[in-house]
C-alpha positions in Angstrom: 0.1 0.2 0.0 1.9 3.3 -1.0 2.7 5.7 1.7 1.6 9.5 1.4 3.9 11.8 3.2 2.3 15.2 3.6 4.0 18.2 2.0 2.1 21.5 2.7 4.7 23.2 0.1 3.7 20.8 -2.7 2.0 22.1 -5.7 -0.8 20.1 -7.1 0.5 19.0 -10.3 -2.7 17.1 -11.6 -4.6 20.1 -11.0 -3.9 21.7 -14.4 -3.4 18.6 -15.4 -7.1 17.6 -14.8 -8.2 20.8 -15.6 -6.6 21.0 -18.7 -8.0 17.5 -19.8 -11.4 17.8 -18.6 -11.8 20.9 -20.7 -9.8 19.5 -23.6 -12.5 16.3 -24.1 -15.9 18.0 -22.9 -15.9 20.6 -26.0 -19.0 22.8 -26.6 -19.9 22.8 -30.1 -21.3 26.3 -29.7 -17.5 27.3 -28.8 -15.6 25.4 -31.7 -18.1 25.3 -34.3 -19.0 27.7 -37.1 -22.8 28.5 -37.1 -23.7 25.9 -39.8 -21.8 23.1 -38.1 -23.8 24.1 -34.9 -27.0 23.7 -36.9 -25.9 20.1 -37.6 -24.7 19.6 -34.2 -28.1 19.8 -32.9 -29.4 16.8 -34.5 -27.2 14.6 -32.7 -26.6 11.3 -34.6 -28.5 8.0 -33.1 -27.3 6.4 -29.7 -24.0 4.5 -30.0 -23.1 6.1 -33.2 -19.8 7.5 -33.3 -19.9 8.7 -36.7 -16.5 8.2 -38.8 -14.1 7.7 -35.7 -13.8 4.1 -35.0 -13.7 2.5 -31.7 -10.2 1.4 -32.0 -8.9 4.7 -33.0 -10.7 6.5 -30.2 -9.4 3.7 -27.5 -5.5 4.3 -29.3 -6.1 8.2 -28.8 -7.2 7.1 -25.0 -4.3 5.1 -24.5 -1.8 7.8 -25.6 -3.5 10.2 -23.0 -3.5 7.6 -20.0 0.3 6.8 -21.0 1.1 10.4 -20.1 -1.6 10.3 -16.9 0.0 7.3 -15.6 3.3 9.1 -15.3 2.1 11.7 -13.5 3.1 12.3 -10.0 -0.7 12.9 -8.4 -1.8 9.7 -10.3 -2.5 7.6 -7.5 -3.7 3.7 -6.9 -5.1 3.9 -3.4 -6.3 -0.1 -3.3 -8.7 0.9 -0.4 -10.7 3.9 -2.3 -10.2 2.0 -6.0 -11.9 -0.9 -4.4 -14.8 1.1 -3.7 -14.8 3.0 -6.6 -14.6 -0.3 -8.6 -17.7 -1.9 -6.9 -19.5 0.9 -7.8 -18.2 1.1 -11.4 -18.9 -2.4 -12.0 -22.3 -2.9 -11.0 -22.7 0.6 -13.5 -21.3 -1.6 -16.4 -23.5 -4.3 -15.9 -26.7 -2.2 -15.9 -25.4 -0.6 -19.1 -24.6 -3.8 -20.7 -28.1 -5.4 -19.8 -30.0 -2.0 -20.8 -28.2 -2.3 -24.5 -26.3 1.0 -23.9 -22.9 -0.7 -23.6 -22.4 -2.8 -26.9 -20.5 -5.6 -27.4 -17.8 -3.5 -29.3 -17.3 -1.0 -27.1 -17.3 -3.6 -24.1 -14.6 -5.4 -25.9 -12.3 -2.6 -27.2 -12.4 0.3 -24.8 -10.5 0.4 -21.5 -13.2 0.7 -18.8 -10.5 1.9 -16.6 -10.8 4.9 -13.8 -7.5 6.9 -12.6 -7.9 8.3 -9.5 -6.0 11.7 -9.1 -5.0 13.4 -5.7 -6.6 16.5 -7.0 -8.8 18.2 -4.3 -10.8 20.2 -6.9 -14.4 18.6 -7.0 -13.9 17.0 -10.6 -14.6 13.7 -12.5 -14.3 13.5 -16.3 -14.6 11.1 -19.4 -11.7 10.5 -21.8 -11.4 8.8 -25.2 -11.4 4.9 -25.2 -13.4 4.5 -21.8 -11.2 5.8 -19.8 -12.6 8.2 -16.9 -10.6 10.3 -14.5 -12.0 10.9 -10.7 -10.7 13.2 -8.2 -10.2 12.5 -4.9 -11.8 15.8 -3.9 -15.2 14.3 -5.6 -15.3 11.5 -3.6 -14.6 13.5 -0.4 -18.0 15.4 -0.6 -20.5 12.9 -2.2 -22.6 11.7 0.8 -23.4 8.4 -0.4 -22.5 5.5 -2.6 -25.6 6.6 -4.5 -24.5 10.2 -5.3 -20.9 8.9 -6.3 -22.9 6.4 -8.7 -24.8 9.5 -10.6 -21.7 11.2 -11.3 -20.1 7.9 -12.7 -23.1 6.9 -14.3 -23.3 10.0 -16.1 -19.7 10.0 -17.2 -20.3 6.3 -18.5 -23.0 7.6 -20.5 -21.1 10.1 -22.1 -18.5 7.1 -23.2 -21.3 4.6 -24.3 -23.0 7.1 -26.6 -19.7 8.1 -27.9 -20.0 11.8 -27.7 -16.2 12.4 -27.4 -16.2 10.4 -31.0 -18.8 12.6 -32.3 -17.0 16.0 -31.1 -13.8 14.9 -32.4 -15.5 14.0 -35.8 -16.8 17.7 -35.7 -13.4 19.0 -35.1 -11.7 17.3 -38.1 -8.0 17.9 -38.5 -8.2 20.5 -35.8 -8.4 18.9 -32.9 -5.2 16.7 -32.8 -3.1 20.2 -33.1 -5.1 21.7 -30.0 -4.6 18.3 -28.2 -1.2 18.4 -28.7 -0.5 21.7 -27.3 -2.5 20.9 -24.0 -0.6 17.6 -23.5 2.8 19.5 -24.1 1.7 22.3 -21.5 0.8 19.5 -19.2 4.1 17.7 -19.3 6.1 20.6 -18.8 4.1 21.7 -16.0 4.4 18.6 -14.0 8.3 18.8 -15.1 8.5 22.3 -13.5 8.8 23.4 -10.0 6.7 26.2 -10.4 4.6 25.2 -13.4 5.4 28.4 -15.2 6.4 26.8 -18.2 3.7 24.5 -18.4 0.6 27.4 -17.9 2.3 29.1 -20.9 1.8 26.6 -22.8 -1.6 25.8 -21.6 -2.4 29.4 -22.4 -1.3 29.6 -25.5 -4.0 26.6 -26.1 -6.4 28.7 -24.4 -6.2 31.6 -26.9 -6.9 29.0 -29.6 -10.2 27.9 -28.2 -11.5 29.6 -25.0 -10.6 26.8 -22.6 -13.0 28.0 -19.3 -15.9 27.4 -21.9 -15.3 24.0 -23.3 -18.2 22.0 -22.5 -20.3 18.9 -24.1 -22.9 20.4 -26.1 -26.3 20.9 -24.4 -28.2 17.8 -26.0 -25.4 15.6 -25.3 -25.5 16.7 -21.4 -29.3 16.1 -21.3 -28.5 12.3 -22.9 -26.2 11.7 -20.5 -28.3 13.1 -17.7 -31.5 10.7 -19.1 -29.4 7.4 -20.0 -27.1 7.8 -16.9 -30.1 8.0 -14.4 -31.7 4.8 -16.0 -28.2 2.9 -15.9 -27.7 4.0 -12.0 -31.3 2.9 -11.1 -31.0 -0.3 -12.9 -27.5 -1.0 -11.1 -29.4 -0.8 -8.0 -28.7 2.9 -6.4 -31.3 4.9 -5.1 -32.8 7.5 -7.2 -32.7 9.8 -4.1 -28.8 9.4 -4.6 -29.4 11.4 -7.8 -31.8 14.0 -6.6 -29.1 14.7 -3.5 -26.4 15.2 -6.1 -28.6 17.1 -8.2 -29.5 19.8 -5.9 -25.7 19.8 -4.5 -24.9 20.6 -7.7 -27.6 23.3 -8.1 -26.5 24.6 -4.9 -22.7 24.6 -5.9 -23.2 26.4 -9.1 -24.7 29.5 -7.4 -21.3 29.5 -5.5 -18.7 28.5 -7.9 -16.9 31.5 -8.9 -13.7 30.5 -7.0 -13.6 27.5 -9.5 -13.9 24.8 -6.5 -16.5 22.8 -8.7 -14.6 22.2 -11.9 -17.5 19.8 -12.8 -19.8 22.9 -13.3 -17.7 24.7 -15.8 -17.6 21.1 -17.9 -21.1 20.1 -17.4 -22.9 23.4 -16.8 -26.4 23.3 -15.4 -27.9 25.4 -17.8 -31.8 26.7 -17.2 -33.0 24.3 -19.7 -30.8 21.2 -18.1 -32.2 21.9 -14.9 -35.6 21.5 -16.4 -35.4 18.8 -18.1 -34.0 16.8 -15.2 -36.7 18.2 -12.8 -39.4 17.1 -15.5 -38.1 13.9 -16.3 -37.0 12.7 -13.0 -39.1 14.2 -10.7 -36.1 15.4 -8.5 -37.9 16.3 -5.1 -36.4 15.5 -2.1 -39.5 15.4 -0.6 -41.1 12.7 -2.9 -38.7 9.9 -0.9 -36.9 9.6 2.4 -33.1 10.7 1.6 -30.4 7.9 1.5 -29.5 7.3 4.7 -25.8 8.2 5.6 -23.6 5.0 6.2 -20.2 4.5 8.2 -18.1 2.7 5.5 -18.8 5.8 3.2 -18.0 8.4 5.5 -15.0 6.4 6.3 -13.9 6.5 2.2 -14.6 10.2 1.9 -12.5 10.9 5.0 -9.4 8.9 3.6 -9.9 10.8 0.3 -9.9 14.3 2.1 -6.4 12.9 4.0 -5.0 11.7 0.8 -5.0 15.0 -1.1 -2.5 16.0 1.0 -4.3 19.3 2.7 -0.9 19.8 4.9 0.5 19.1 8.2 -1.9 21.9 10.3 -4.9 20.5 8.8 -4.1 16.9 9.4 -3.5 18.1 13.1 -6.8 19.6 12.9 -8.3 16.4 12.3 -6.3 14.6 14.6 -8.0 17.1 17.4 -11.5 17.0 16.3 -11.8 13.6 17.8 -11.3 14.7 21.1 -13.7 17.9 20.7 -17.3 18.8 22.4 -18.5 18.3 19.0 -17.4 14.9 18.4 -19.4 13.7 21.2 -22.6 15.4 20.0 -22.3 14.0 16.4 -24.0 11.1 14.9 -22.3 7.4 14.8 -21.5 8.0 11.2 -19.9 11.5 11.9 -17.9 10.0 14.5 -16.7 7.6 12.5 -15.7 9.6 9.7 -13.8 12.1 12.2 -12.1 9.0 14.0 -10.8 7.8 10.6 -9.8 11.0 9.2 -7.8 11.0 12.9 -6.2 7.7 12.7 -4.9 8.2 9.0 -3.9 11.8 9.8 -1.5 10.5 12.9 -0.3 7.6 10.7 0.5 10.7 7.9 2.2 12.4 11.0 4.3 9.4 12.1 2.4 9.6 15.4 1.8 5.7 15.3 0.7 5.8 19.1 -2.1 8.4 18.6 -2.9 6.6 15.3 -3.2 3.4 17.1 -5.6 4.8 19.6 -7.8 6.4 17.4 -7.8 3.2 15.3 -9.0 1.1 18.2 -12.1 3.8 18.9 -12.8 3.3 15.4 -12.9 -0.5 15.9 -15.3 -0.4 19.0 -17.3 2.1 17.0 -18.0 0.0 14.2 -18.1 -3.5 15.6 -21.7 -4.0 14.5 -21.2 -2.7 11.2 -19.7 -5.4 9.0 -18.4 -3.2 5.9 -17.4 -0.1 8.2 -15.6 -2.7 10.8 -13.9 -4.1 7.6 -12.4 -0.7 6.9 -11.4 -0.2 10.5 -9.4 -3.4 10.4 -7.6 -2.9 6.8 -6.7 0.8 8.6 -4.8 -0.8 11.7 -3.1 -3.3 9.0 -1.7 -0.2 7.2 -0.8 1.6 10.8 1.1 -1.9 12.0 2.8 -1.8 8.6 3.7 1.9 8.7 5.3 1.5 12.1 7.4 -1.3 11.3 5.3 -4.0 12.7 4.8 -6.3 10.2 3.6 -9.7 12.4 0.9 -7.3 13.9 -0.6 -6.2 10.6 -0.2 -9.9 9.7 -2.5 -10.9 12.3 -5.4 -8.5 11.3 -5.5 -9.5 8.0 -6.6 -13.2 6.0 -3.8 -13.8 3.4 -6.6 -16.1 1.7 -8.8 -12.7 1.0 -9.5 -12.3 -2.7 -10.6 -8.8 -2.1 -7.7 -6.6 -3.5 -6.8 -4.2 -0.7 -6.3 -7.2 2.0 -4.5 -8.9 -0.6 -2.4 -6.3 -1.1 -2.0 -5.4 2.4 -1.0 -9.1 3.2 1.3 -9.2 0.7 3.2 -6.1 2.0 3.4 -7.7 5.4 4.9 -11.0 3.8 7.6 -9.0 2.1 8.5 -7.1 5.3 8.6 -10.3 7.5 10.7 -12.2 4.8 7.9 -14.8 4.1 6.8 -14.4 0.6 6.1 -17.8 -0.8 2.5 -18.4 1.0 1.3 -14.6 -1.1 3.2 -15.6 -4.2 0.4 -17.9 -5.9 -2.1 -15.5 -4.6 -0.7 -12.6 -6.3 0.2 -14.7 -9.3 -3.5 -16.1 -9.9 -4.4 -12.2 -9.6 -2.4 -11.1 -12.1 -3.1 -13.6 -14.4 -6.8 -12.8 -14.2 -6.1 -9.0 -14.0 -3.1 -8.4 -16.2 -3.5 -4.6 -16.4 -3.1 -4.2 -12.3 0.1 -2.4 -12.2 0.6 -2.5 -8.3 -0.2 -6.0 -8.2 2.5 -7.0 -10.5 4.9 -4.3 -8.5 3.8 -6.0 -5.4 4.4 -9.7 -7.0 7.7 -8.3 -7.9 8.6 -7.7 -4.3 7.6 -11.2 -3.0 9.9 -12.4 -6.0 12.5 -10.3 -4.8 12.2 -11.1 -1.2 12.4 -15.0 -2.2 15.8 -13.9 -3.9 14.0 -15.0 -7.3 15.4 -12.3 -9.3 14.5 -13.1 -12.7 10.9 -13.5 -12.0 11.1 -10.2 -10.1 12.3 -8.5 -13.1 9.9 -10.0 -15.2 6.9 -8.8 -12.7 8.1 -5.2 -13.0 8.4 -5.3 -16.7 4.4 -6.5 -16.8 3.8 -3.4 -14.2 5.2 -1.4 -16.8 3.1 -2.9 -19.5 0.0 -2.1 -17.6 0.7 1.3 -17.5 1.4 1.4 -21.1 5.3 2.5 -20.7 6.3 0.1 -23.2 10.0 1.3 -23.8 10.4 0.6 -19.9 9.1 -2.8 -19.9 11.2 -3.5 -23.0 14.4 -2.6 -21.4 13.6 -4.9 -18.2 12.3 -7.7 -20.1 15.9 -7.3 -21.7 17.1 -7.3 -18.2 15.9 -10.8 -17.7 17.0 -12.1 -20.4 20.6 -10.9 -19.6 19.9 -12.7 -16.1 18.7 -16.0 -17.8 21.8 -15.7 -19.7 24.3 -15.6 -16.8 22.2 -18.4 -15.2 23.4 -20.7 -17.4 22.1 -24.3 -16.8 20.1 -23.2 -13.6 17.3 -21.5 -15.9 13.7 -22.2 -15.8 12.8 -22.8 -19.5 9.6 -22.3 -18.6 9.7 -19.0 -17.6 12.3 -18.0 -20.0 9.7 -19.0 -22.6 7.4 -16.6 -21.5 9.6 -13.9 -21.1 11.1 -14.3 -24.5 7.6 -14.3 -25.9 6.9 -11.3 -23.7 9.6 -9.3 -25.0 8.9 -9.9 -28.5 5.6 -8.5 -28.2 6.2 -5.6 -26.5 9.3 -4.8 -28.7 6.5 -4.8 -31.6 4.4 -2.5 -29.4 7.5 0.1 -28.9 8.1 -0.3 -32.4 4.5 0.5 -33.4 4.6 3.2 -30.5 7.5 5.1 -32.6 5.5 5.0 -35.6 2.5 7.2 -33.7 2.1 10.8 -34.7 3.4 12.3 -31.2 1.0 14.4 -28.9 4.0 16.5 -28.0 
């Protein structure tokens, strides 16, 4: 499990990235298109019709962009939050398939991958090829699974209805040029200490097409509202969650001058859209009881807040908040969120005594709530691992668990205790079923390393690079594994050698293919 080291002086590098990409792909036809084209855009193609751009071409473009996002320092694969989001995401995908919104072709060709960013701005966005971006800032403010499902269902519908492809078709040759300018600015901002160089390039692109006003067309927004609502309710999420999210966005839209809701810049709540949503879905909070708050969601929201790295002073405030009079007056759900934030903040401050004390209080509070109790147990294990007490962490975990967060925590404990053997088959089976899980591959590499199996460790590290689309780095690691095998002589495992040679050739072909692509920058 990755450790988070608070640094109040660090500027968020992903903030301009996500804002830029959000603006790039959520393009309003009325900004970029001349009047005749705008008139044509109002007559949208049939659902799922992506025009001339094929699904393969869109996925290819999405891969190019995702490759850059994976390299960003603020991209994060937190197993706990990722598992929570994935549970919602997979239910939505299943509902979209059942409804016929997600066609077999798109299901097979697109990535359907959510990239998490530490950015505290409240935002989510769709990228080409089935990639979605989700800021931890949005996870931190939604009040329930149902609210988060509303946002993800909306973004999923933008993808299944090929809205991005429709827009790119309309832009023709101009779009890749605009994209190149923004991606170049993104990379420069990531590498610059103050981001000035990158921001200058981004501003140059802004002058071309008025970045702050790039949104999906109104018709596309209404279509995503309608289909997204159908998908999220069929997936079993409460329609009251959509109502609560809608009211939250309505309220925020009146207070959004400070830009804290970038989601509203890219998905503006126009009068027509509000009327359409209210009329179609009868969004009235008094029509049904609101979704009751639950402990495990409050804990996940607290985790997201801490992981945005707000700074040492804020972490201290969260630790202190668990000992105030306000805490005693709050509901059990609120107390669970407060204690979780306090324990995780204390861990980040390396105050393990306080972290353990807060976690123990959380365990007592959540004893009768199974999902919340599991989250509390995982947090205790994280704290023990951070404190260097791997045996205590292992005692809290089920090494045979198939849940990704527990599996990865168990593997980390096994590595720290130099007892990797029991966990290697578990991780090996996992990556066989989930070959795009870079974190699992790197965890498996650590297990092999603890077992002094250097060749397999290097190969697993190579596969981790493949999973994040970094083919040159993967090629280098496969070559390193081949060199190690040559040096090993007769002791080499011929089955493993065959796998490495086959994968090395496949990745080398991907590197050559990538070299022939028109660069984004």
